[in-house]
N, C-alpha and C positions, 0 to 999 in steps of 0.2 A: 491555759492560763486562768488563774482565779483571783479576781480582785479581793483584797482583804476587807475593805469597808463593807459592812452589811447593815441593813435597816433593822434597828432593834425591834423585837416583837411587840414591845409596849407601844411602839409608834404606829402600829397598824390600825388600831381603832380610830384615832383622830384622822388618819389618812383616809380611811373608809368614809368617815363622816363628811370630809371635804368633797370626796368624789360624789357622794349622794347629793350634796348640796349644789352640784353642777359646776364645780370648780376644776374639773379635769383639764380644761383647756388652759389653765394657769400653769400647767407643768410642761416643761420642754420634753419632748420624747427622748428616750435614751439613744435613739439613732442620730441625734443632732450633736455634733461636737462643738460645744460652746466654749470649753476651756481645755486644760490639759487632760488628755485621756490616754490610757494604756490600752490599745486595741488588741494586741496579741503579744504573746511570747512564744516563739516557735523554737522547739528543741529538735535538733537533728543529730541522731535519730531520736524518736520520742520515748524509746526504752532501750535498756542495755541488758546484756546477759552476764551472770556470774561466770567466772571461769570454772571449768570442770574440777580443777584443783587449785588451791590458793596457797602460796603465790602462783600466778599463772597469767597468761595474756588477758588484758582487760580492754574495755572499749571507752572511748571518749564521746562526749556530747557537746555540741556547740549550740548556744542559745542566742537568739536575736530578738530584741524587743522593738515593737512599733508603738512609739509614744508620740502623740501629735497634739497640736492646738491650732485654732484658726490662724490664718495669716495676719501679720501685723497691719497690713493694708490690703484692700481689695485687689485681687489678681496676683498676689504674691504667693510665695511658697509657704507651706504649712510651718508654723512655729514648732520648734523642738525644745526639749527640756534644757534648762540652764545647767542643771547638775543631775547626774545619775549615779547610782551605786548598786552593786550586785553582791550577793553573799550566798553561800552554800550551807545547807543544813543536812547532815546525813540521816538524821532520825528525828522526825517531827512528832510532837504530842498530838497534833490534829487540828481540824478546823475550829473546834470550840475554843481554842486558845489563840486563834489568829496564826496558826501554824508555827507556834513557838518551838524552838529547838529543844529536844529532850535532854541534850547535854549542851547547855549554853556555851561552854568553852569550845565546843566543836563547830560553832558557827564561823565559817571561814570567809573573810572578804575576798572578792574576786576582782582582778584587774582586767578591764576590757582591752581588747585588741584595737588597732587603729580604726577598724570599721565598726567599733562599738559592740562587737560580739564578745562572749566569754566562752571558754572551753574548759570542761571539767572531766575528771575521771572519777565517777561516782563510787566505784568499788574501792579504789585506792584511798580516796578521802574517807570513806566509811571505815575502812580497816584502820586508818591512822587515828580516827576518833576512838575506836574500840581499844586500841593500844594504850590510849591515855586514860581509860576507865577500867583497866583490869581485864580487858578482853571480852567484855560482855555489855549488853545494853542494860540500862537501869531496870532492876527487877528480874533480870535473867540470871541463870547460874553462871558463876565465875568461869571464864574461859570458854563460854559457849560459842564465841565467835560470831561471824556474820550469819544472819538468818538465811534460809534457803531462797527466800524471795522477800524483798522489802521495797520501800519507796523513799526516795530522797526528794528534796525540793531546793529550788533556787529562788531567792527573793530579789525583786527588782524594785528600786525606789527612784522616782523621778520628781523633780521640782521645777516650777516655773512661776514667776510673779507671785511668790508667796504660797502657791498651791503645792501640795504634796500628794503624790499618787503612789500606791504600793500594790504590787501584784506578785503572785507566786506561780511557778510552774512545777508541778509534781512529775517526777520521772520514775517509773517503775524499774526496779532491778530484778530481772526475772531469774528463776532457777536455771541452772545450767542445762537442765533437761527440757526446758520450754521449746516447743516446736513452732509456735506462732508468734511472730513479731509484728508490731504495729508500724504503720507508715503514715506520714503526714498526707492529708488530702492534697490533691493537685488541682489548682484552678487553671483549667486549660484555655479558657477565653473569658474576657469581660468586655462586653460591647453594649452600646445603647441603641436600641431600636434597630431597624433594618439598614439604615443609611449612615449612621453616625458612629464611627469607632472612636471612642474617647481616647484610646491609647495613641492615636495619630493626630489628635488636635481637638480643640473645643468646638462646640456647636451651640447655636442660639436657639433655645426652645422655651416653651412655657410649661411643658411636661415631657418627661422622657422615661422610657422603660430601660432599666439597667438589667441586662441579661447575663447570667453567669452559668457557665458549664463546668462541671466537675469531671475530670478524667476518669473513665471507667475503672482504671486500676486502683482508684482510691477506695473502692467499696470492698473491704476485706471481710471475709467470714470470721466469726469468732464465736466462742461457746458461751451460752447463757443457760446455766443449769444443765439439763440433759439434751439440749438442742443447739444447733448451729444456725446463726443468723448472719445476714449481711449488714454492714454498717449503714446507718443513715447519716448523711452529712448535713449539719445545720449551718445555714448560710445567713449571715447578718450583714446589713447594709448601714453605712454611716455617712453623714454629710455635714458640711459646715454651713450650708444654706439650703432653704427650701424644706419641704416635708415629704417623707415617704408615706405613701398610702398603705403600703405593707412592707415593713422594715426587716422582715425575716422570712425565710423559706426553708424547705428541705429538699435535698437531692437524694435519690435512691438509684439502685442499679437499673430499675425500669424507667425512671424519669430523672436522668442525671443533670438536668438543667432547671434553674428556677429564676425568678425575676422579681423586681420591685419597681413600682412607679414613683418617680421623684417629680413633685409638682412645685411650681414657682409660688409658694405660699409663705407668708410671714418672712419676707426676705430682709426687710430693713435695708441696711447698707451692705449686707454681707452677700455679695455676689462678685465674681462667679463662685460656684460651689465646687469644693473638693470632695470627692467621693472615694470611700474605701469599701472593700468587701472582705469579710472574714469567713473562713470555713473551719468547722470543728467536727471531729468524728465522735466526740463525747467520751473518748478513751485516752485523751492526752494528745492526739494528733491535731495540728492546727496549720493553717495557711492564711496569708493576707495578701491582698493586691490593692494597688493604688499608690498615690492619689490619681484619680481621673478628674478631668476638668469639665464642668458644664457651665456655659454662659447662658444665663436666663434672659429671655425676652419677657418683659413684664406683661402679665395678662391684662 
């Protein structure tokens, strides 16, 4: 999942000046959920195969978004978007254009199911787009058809209290001859400390370690140049209250667990805390767990 909004390059110089001036504490860490946030868009599966011949059997992908905001009142459930919309683009121009669709007429609105998910058939939607453009992508020879491998994307837009958040999930469509498929990481356990399992109830603390274990099957080998490497899973922690001392970590086959210390700092009236954990393999695979509840005892 890739949020669209990015900091303009021209903004970096004044930002650096502020940091040098000692104003870094004025900025809320990215791990703190202050308002509407899209934490993850999980696609299952994270990639699909082209059929050996087309027309032929194709695969579908189901996508689910985790978009949250702090509770309306302390102790409540996380707020959720007031409106959401999904759309599919079979061929994007790329990140430099905010993932604009190469053929705007082919951007297809998607209707969520009752559980909020959307399901697409990337190959069929891509073929339908080509049929409307003479059987080829813009700039490609007429009738060239679907590329041997390409990438589609799904756009998600959520709004709440005047805020608008947009994110995209890119889905590789692999050549029919591809032998390696990606899988989403599996968060096998999310506990706090040795004695407090957040999944079974809140616990009153002034600081707590959130431990995350990634299932060993998540670490898939893949090819980089002329060598094969195992995935490294990046783990990010999010909270509605308190501050993480270390809000991200990495899990590897040799060390499949990581942790973050959540401290009862700068609480204001925002307690208990709701905590989420996200895991990404940096190849399109994602997972998210939460919310877990921490009731802070004031230090």
